[in-house]
N, C-alpha and C positions, 0 to 999 in steps of 0.2 A: 414204349409207354403203353400202358393198359388202358381201356376204355372204362369211362366213367360209366356210373351207375345211372339210368333215367329216373330221376327223382319222379318226374311227371312228364306227359306229353303234352304240356301247356304251359305259358309263361305265367310268373307269379307277378301279380300287379302289387308294387309296394309302394309307399309314399316316401321319397327322399327328400333330405334337408340339404340344400345348398351349402357347399363348402365341407360336407361330413363325408368321411372316408368309409366305405362299408367294404366289407371283406365278403365276395361271391365265393359260393362252395362250387369248386371244379370237378370234387370226385362224385358227387351225387349222393353221398352218404349221411349228409349233416341231419340231425332232426330239426333243424332251425332254418330250413330251407326257406328262401334261397341263399341264405347266408351260411357262413362256415361255423361249425361248432368244435372243430379239432377233430373230427372223424378221421381225416386223411391220414393221421399219424400212422407211420409205418407203412405208407404207400409212396408212389411217385408224386402225387398229387402235392399241390400247394393250393391256397385261397388267392383270388385275384382281388387286389386292391383296387377300388373304384372310388374315386372322390366325385360326387355328383355337382354338375356345373349349376344347375338349377332345381328349385323346390317344386316339388309336385310328384305326381303318380308317374310310374316307369312300369315298364313290362321288361322283368328280369326272366332269362332262360331257365326253362326248368327242366328240359331234357339233356343240358350239357353239352350240344352238340352244334351251338351257334357258331358262326364264323366271326361274329363279332360281339364276344364277351364284354360286359355281362348280359347286353341286350338280347332279347329275342329276335331272330331274323326269320323264323318260320320253318327252322330245320325240323322242328318236330313233326311237321307234316309229312316228312318224308320216312320216318320210322315205323 
């Protein structure tokens, strides 16, 4: 599997709504970061479906190297 593009070396702060499903970009090429816009077409990447369990701000991974997608785990600090 190829490596994702690092969209940014910091997480994205986003407001999530409980019960809503979001599609987190795994390839790093989406222009709607941190969410998928279909840029992964013709690649080995697929978006990650994530349903928020609570409403409020969350920090979604921007470097695409997190061990706990879609949430940031600090992996960007090692890039």
